[in-house]
C-alpha positions in Angstrom: 0.3 0.2 0.2 1.3 3.6 -0.5 -0.1 6.2 1.5 -1.2 9.7 -0.2 -2.8 10.6 3.4 -0.6 8.7 5.8 -2.2 11.4 9.2 -3.8 9.0 10.6 -2.3 6.0 10.5 -0.3 4.8 13.3 3.0 2.1 14.5 3.3 1.0 18.1 6.1 -1.4 19.0 6.8 -2.3 22.9 10.1 -3.8 22.9 9.1 -6.3 25.9 11.9 -6.3 29.2 14.2 -4.0 28.2 15.9 -1.7 30.6 16.1 1.8 29.4 19.9 1.7 30.8 20.5 -0.9 28.6 20.5 1.5 25.4 22.8 3.0 23.6 19.9 5.4 22.8 20.0 5.9 26.0 24.3 5.8 26.9 24.7 3.4 27.8 28.0 2.1 26.5 27.4 -0.4 24.6 26.4 -0.7 21.1 23.1 -1.8 21.1 20.8 0.1 19.4 22.4 1.5 16.7 19.8 1.2 14.9 16.9 3.7 18.1 20.0 5.7 18.2 19.0 7.1 14.1 15.4 6.6 15.1 16.2 9.3 17.8 17.2 11.9 15.4 13.3 12.3 13.9 11.6 11.4 17.9 10.9 12.9 20.6 13.2 10.8 23.0 11.8 10.6 26.6 14.3 11.2 30.4 11.0 10.4 32.8 8.2 7.9 31.1 6.5 5.6 33.8 4.9 2.4 33.1 1.8 1.7 35.5 3.1 -1.2 36.4 6.1 -4.0 36.1 4.6 -6.8 34.3 3.7 -7.4 30.6 -0.7 -7.5 31.1 -1.6 -4.1 32.9 0.8 -2.9 31.5 -0.7 -3.8 28.3 -4.2 -3.6 30.0 -3.2 0.5 30.7 -1.9 1.3 27.1 -5.6 0.4 25.7 -7.6 1.5 27.6 -5.6 4.6 29.3 -6.4 3.1 33.0 -4.5 2.5 35.8 -4.8 -1.1 37.0 -7.5 -0.3 39.6 -8.9 0.9 36.6 -9.0 -2.0 34.1 -8.7 -4.7 36.9 -6.1 -6.8 35.4 -3.9 -9.0 37.2 -2.7 -11.6 38.2 -5.4 -11.7 41.0 -7.3 -11.4 37.1 -5.8 -12.4 34.4 -8.0 -10.8 31.7 -9.3 -7.4 30.7 -12.9 -7.4 31.1 -15.7 -4.5 30.3 -13.5 -2.0 28.9 -13.6 -0.8 25.7 -10.6 -0.9 24.0 -8.4 1.8 22.3 -8.0 -0.9 19.0 -11.9 -2.0 19.2 -12.7 2.5 18.9 -10.4 2.7 15.7 -11.6 -0.3 13.9 -14.9 1.0 15.6 -13.7 4.3 13.2 -12.7 2.6 10.1 -9.1 1.9 10.2 -7.1 -1.8 9.8 -6.0 -3.3 13.1 -3.7 -5.8 13.2 -2.0 -7.4 16.7 1.3 -9.3 16.4 3.2 -10.6 19.0 5.4 -13.4 20.4 4.0 -12.7 23.8 1.5 -15.1 25.7 -0.7 -12.8 27.8 -1.3 -10.3 24.2 -4.3 -13.0 23.1 -7.8 -13.6 22.2 -8.2 -15.7 25.8 -6.9 -12.5 28.0 -9.5 -9.9 25.8 -6.2 -7.7 25.0 -6.6 -8.3 21.6 -10.1 -7.5 20.9 -10.4 -4.4 18.7 -8.3 -6.1 16.6 -9.0 -7.1 13.4 -6.0 -9.4 12.9 -3.7 -10.9 15.5 -1.1 -13.5 16.1 1.0 -14.1 18.6 3.0 -16.7 17.3 2.9 -19.7 20.2 5.5 -22.0 19.4 2.6 -24.9 20.9 -0.7 -23.4 20.7 -1.0 -20.9 17.9 -3.0 -17.8 18.5 -6.3 -19.0 16.0 -6.2 -21.8 18.7 -7.1 -19.5 21.0 -10.1 -17.2 19.6 -13.4 -17.1 18.6 -15.9 -21.0 18.9 -12.4 -22.4 20.1 -11.3 -20.3 23.4 -14.7 -20.5 24.2 -14.6 -24.3 23.7 -11.2 -24.2 25.9 -12.9 -21.9 28.3 -16.0 -24.2 29.1 -13.8 -27.5 28.8 -11.2 -25.5 32.5 -15.1 -24.2 34.2 -15.9 -28.0 34.1 -14.3 -29.7 36.9 -14.6 -33.0 34.9 -13.3 -30.9 31.8 -10.7 -30.0 33.7 -8.8 -32.6 34.1 -8.9 -33.4 30.2 -8.1 -30.3 29.7 -4.8 -30.3 32.5 -3.4 -32.7 30.5 -3.2 -30.7 27.1 -1.3 -28.7 28.7 0.7 -30.2 30.1 1.8 -31.8 26.9 1.5 -28.4 25.7 4.0 -27.4 27.9 6.6 -30.1 27.1 6.9 -29.4 23.9 7.1 -25.9 24.7 10.0 -26.5 27.9 12.3 -28.1 24.6 11.5 -26.2 21.4 12.0 -22.6 23.8 15.6 -24.5 25.4 18.6 -24.3 23.7 20.8 -21.6 21.8 19.0 -19.7 19.8 15.7 -20.0 20.6 13.0 -18.6 18.2 11.7 -15.4 19.7 9.2 -15.1 16.8 10.2 -11.3 16.2 12.0 -12.1 12.4 7.8 -13.3 11.7 6.7 -10.7 14.3 8.1 -7.6 11.6 7.0 -9.6 8.8 3.3 -9.9 9.8 3.9 -6.7 10.4 5.2 -5.6 6.6 2.3 -7.4 5.1 -0.4 -5.7 7.2 0.5 -2.5 6.0 1.1 -3.3 2.4 -2.1 -4.6 2.7 -4.6 -1.9 4.4 -6.7 -0.5 2.5 -7.2 2.1 5.5 -5.9 3.9 8.1 -4.3 1.5 10.2 -2.8 1.2 13.8 -0.1 -1.8 13.7 0.8 -2.4 17.5 3.6 -5.1 18.1 4.8 -6.6 21.0 9.3 -8.5 21.0 10.3 -10.8 23.3 13.3 -10.9 22.5 14.8 -9.5 25.9 12.2 -11.4 28.1 14.0 -14.6 30.4 14.9 -17.6 29.4 18.2 -15.3 27.6 19.1 -17.4 24.5 19.7 -15.1 21.7 21.1 -15.7 17.9 24.6 -16.1 17.3 25.5 -13.0 14.6 24.7 -11.2 18.4 26.2 -13.3 20.8 29.4 -13.1 19.1 28.7 -9.7 19.2 28.1 -9.2 23.9 28.5 -12.5 25.3 30.7 -15.2 23.5 32.0 -17.9 24.3 28.5 -17.7 27.4 27.1 -20.6 26.9 23.4 -19.8 27.6 22.4 -23.3 28.4 24.4 -23.4 31.6 24.2 -19.4 33.3 20.8 -19.0 35.9 17.6 -18.4 32.9 15.6 -19.0 36.0 15.1 -16.0 38.6 13.2 -17.8 40.9 16.0 -20.0 42.5 17.9 -15.9 42.8 15.3 -14.1 44.0 14.6 -16.9 47.8 18.0 -17.6 47.7 18.9 -21.2 46.5 21.4 -20.3 43.6 23.6 -17.9 44.1 25.0 -15.8 40.7 28.7 -13.9 41.2 29.6 -11.6 38.8 31.0 -13.2 35.8 28.0 -14.8 36.1 25.9 -12.1 35.6 28.4 -10.5 33.7 27.7 -13.1 31.7 23.5 -12.8 31.7 23.7 -8.9 31.7 25.4 -9.8 28.0 23.2 -12.4 26.6 20.5 -9.6 27.3 22.8 -7.2 25.8 22.7 -9.0 22.7 19.7 -9.4 22.8 18.1 -6.4 22.7 20.8 -5.3 19.8 18.5 -8.5 17.5 15.2 -6.1 19.2 17.1 -2.8 17.2 18.4 -4.5 15.0 14.3 -6.0 13.6 12.8 -2.6 14.3 15.6 -1.2 11.9 14.3 -3.2 9.3 10.8 -2.5 9.6 11.5 0.8 9.3 14.4 1.5 6.5 11.1 -0.8 4.4 8.4 1.7 5.7 11.1 4.4 4.5 11.3 2.9 1.5 7.4 2.4 0.3 6.3 6.2 1.5 4.6 4.7 4.9 7.2 6.6 7.0 7.2 10.4 7.6 3.5 11.1 8.2 3.3 8.0 9.9 3.0 8.0 13.9 5.9 5.6 14.9 6.0 5.1 19.5 8.4 2.2 21.3 8.8 2.2 24.0 9.7 -0.5 27.3 6.0 -2.2 28.9 8.7 -2.7 31.8 12.6 -3.3 32.8 14.0 -5.5 34.4 16.4 -6.6 37.3 20.4 -8.5 37.2 21.1 -8.3 40.9 20.6 -4.8 41.7 18.0 -5.4 45.6 18.6 -8.5 45.8 16.1 -9.2 42.1 16.7 -10.8 39.2 13.3 -10.0 36.6 10.5 -7.7 37.9 9.1 -9.6 40.5 8.5 -8.4 44.0 9.7 -4.5 43.3 8.5 -1.3 41.6 11.7 0.1 41.8 13.2 2.2 38.8 15.5 -0.5 36.0 11.2 -1.7 36.1 8.9 1.4 35.4 11.5 4.1 34.2 11.1 2.8 31.0 12.6 3.6 27.7 10.3 5.6 25.1 10.6 7.4 21.7 8.2 9.2 19.7 8.2 10.5 16.2 4.6 12.5 14.6 5.1 14.7 12.2 4.1 18.1 14.5 6.6 17.3 17.3 10.1 18.4 17.3 12.4 15.8 16.1 15.8 14.8 17.8 14.9 16.6 20.8 15.1 15.4 24.9 12.6 15.4 26.5 13.2 15.8 30.8 9.7 15.5 31.6 8.5 13.7 33.5 5.5 11.5 31.1 3.5 8.5 31.9 2.2 5.4 29.4 -1.0 5.8 30.1 -0.4 8.9 28.2 -0.2 7.1 25.2 -4.0 5.9 24.9 -4.8 10.1 24.6 -2.2 10.4 22.6 -2.9 8.0 19.3 -6.8 9.1 20.0 -5.4 12.8 19.1 -3.2 12.0 16.5 -6.0 9.8 14.3 -9.0 12.6 15.0 -11.1 9.3 16.0 -14.1 10.3 18.7 -14.3 8.2 21.3 -17.5 9.2 23.4 -18.1 4.9 23.4 -14.8 4.1 24.4 -14.5 3.3 28.6 -12.1 6.3 29.1 -12.9 9.4 26.4 -9.9 11.0 25.0 -8.5 13.8 27.0 -6.1 16.0 25.7 -4.2 17.1 28.8 -2.9 13.7 28.6 -1.9 13.6 25.1 1.3 14.1 24.3 0.6 16.3 21.0 -0.8 18.9 23.3 0.1 22.5 24.2 -1.4 21.5 27.7 -0.3 17.9 28.4 -0.6 17.6 31.9 -1.7 20.9 33.5 -3.9 19.4 35.4 -4.1 18.5 39.5 -1.8 16.1 39.6 0.3 15.9 36.1 3.6 16.2 38.6 2.8 13.1 39.2 2.6 9.3 38.4 1.7 6.4 39.3 2.3 2.6 39.8 0.5 0.1 41.1 1.2 -4.3 41.7 -0.6 -6.1 42.5 0.5 -9.8 44.7 2.4 -12.4 41.9 0.3 -15.0 43.5 1.4 -17.2 40.4 5.1 -16.3 40.4 4.8 -17.7 44.6 4.6 -20.7 44.5 6.7 -21.4 41.8 8.9 -19.1 44.0 7.8 -21.2 47.7 8.6 -24.7 45.1 11.7 -23.0 45.1 12.5 -22.4 48.5 11.7 -25.7 49.8 13.8 -28.0 47.3 16.5 -25.6 48.8 14.7 -26.0 52.4 14.3 -22.1 53.3 11.6 -20.4 54.9 10.3 -17.6 53.0 9.3 -14.9 55.4 5.0 -14.0 54.6 6.1 -10.3 55.7 8.1 -9.8 53.0 8.5 -8.0 49.5 7.3 -11.7 48.1 3.8 -11.3 49.5 3.5 -7.4 49.3 0.9 -5.6 47.0 2.7 -2.3 45.7 1.7 1.1 45.0 4.3 4.2 44.0 3.7 8.2 43.4 7.2 8.9 41.6 8.3 12.8 40.1 12.2 13.0 38.6 13.6 14.1 42.2 12.4 11.6 44.9 9.6 8.0 44.5 7.6 6.8 47.4 6.1 3.7 47.9 3.4 2.1 49.6 3.7 -1.7 51.0 0.8 -4.2 51.8 3.7 -6.1 54.3 6.9 -4.2 54.8 7.3 -1.0 55.5 6.9 1.8 53.4 10.2 2.9 51.5 11.5 7.0 50.1 13.2 8.0 47.9 15.4 11.2 47.1 15.8 10.0 42.4 17.7 13.0 42.1 19.9 12.6 45.0 19.9 8.7 45.0 19.1 7.1 41.4 19.4 3.1 42.5 17.1 4.3 45.6 19.9 2.0 47.5 19.0 4.5 50.6 15.5 4.5 52.6 15.5 8.3 53.7 10.8 7.5 54.2 10.8 9.2 58.1 12.6 12.7 58.1 9.7 14.3 56.5 10.9 16.2 53.8 9.0 18.0 52.0 9.7 16.1 49.1 8.0 12.3 51.8 5.3 15.1 52.4 4.1 15.7 49.2 4.7 12.8 47.8 3.0 10.1 51.0 -0.1 12.8 49.9 -0.4 12.7 46.1 -0.4 8.8 46.3 -3.5 8.5 49.2 -5.3 11.2 46.8 -4.1 8.4 43.8 -5.5 5.9 46.0 -9.1 6.8 47.1 -9.7 7.5 43.9 -9.2 4.4 42.6 -10.9 3.1 44.9 -8.8 3.1 48.5 -7.2 0.2 50.3 -6.5 -2.9 48.9 -8.9 -5.5 49.5 -8.3 -8.9 50.6 -8.2 -12.2 48.3 -6.6 -16.1 49.5 -3.8 -16.5 46.7 -4.6 -20.0 46.2 -8.5 -18.9 45.7 -6.6 -17.1 42.6 -4.5 -20.8 41.4 -8.0 -21.9 41.7 -10.0 -20.2 40.3 -7.7 -19.7 37.1 -7.7 -21.5 34.1 -5.1 -24.2 33.2 -5.4 -22.3 29.8 -3.7 -19.1 32.0 -1.4 -20.9 33.6 -0.3 -22.0 31.1 0.2 -18.9 29.2 3.0 -18.0 32.5 4.4 -21.2 32.1 5.0 -19.9 28.4 7.0 -16.5 30.0 8.7 -19.4 32.9 6.4 -17.3 35.9 5.6 -21.3 36.8 7.2 -25.2 35.5 
């Protein structure tokens, strides 16, 4: 397709689990993102972008609804987006061609994150995306909602998991990113109307098995099957990781990011060569980052520190100044409003109408009462807890239930400071301008910053429903369908 009027087109890229500090476009000293460095010459680069949560499901639900996690309700306590009109539904209803391609097991019709997309594929290695849509999805859910049929579903999932465990392990395991990029180009080429293309690229998510070309550049002589690829073993204390092993792990991680960068450059070059570039809005961000031993944690669970929630964000738009570095704090939930603003689509029937004060394209951006603050929410990761408990039990380790592993969390953040409310451990307060690593908890000094951040967080909590409701972990897992558990195993959250 050659579109003479591409002013309404959108290409939205999420680099899953990509930490800002590992991107050369953000100053990292290894050349992980030469393609994004070129992209940054044409885009606005945001230094203070904040994700509403530290993992995939709630973040994507926020991207697609403009709501915070407490408002849309998608979490491990309820692993579905329900009762909300998505961005794709709104755009599709306005005549847009819409597509969603990823290799992320959360982004399927089963969780409703793909609602509204005319075309979708999650490139799941065991169960293709079509299996999880239409009548088959309803049949699968029926099996899991019936106690007798669930045993048959358990068997199917068990077989599928064994197959996936084999295909997704070992050097060079296929992230499906090249296929995602190929499908995206085909979709754009075939689009008859304005289009909204959303893609999620999973290379940087554990386990790290990068293509040989990039492994040789960033992790030569590293055997990816020999380093620790299970974050729960480390987090519960059953597995130690030496400095040399961390270096090897980070080399593999960097190689995965370099692969993402190369594939994005292939997409962007194709768009430029096919007259799909100049007037199209292109968003590149991460949904969350990753920890490699900081705070004695590995992965993206059990905390909401900045390496997880201060994420990369770059936006190319015909009306935005190219090559600028933006220090103003922004929130990923604002991208919902930015896309609506760009497309000019009326959203009266959407769950969350367009708020131009939340659009990056507006001269009045974030000129509202709480505009100086960003908010983060983390519901109890009940599924990871079960695996963590099992790894701990295998090593004869007893976990403290009054610890961060069992605690839900919320935070109010400004570029200079962050206040974290924890459910089962003491609250935390960090002066980010003095302590960007969040190593010195200075809560209790009652500084102006602490009072302001804690007050903003309290107001936010009140606006989204107050304190957390009690939930029993076993009830959550008992009610969760086997297919949802299968999705979690694909991402390494459970065995």
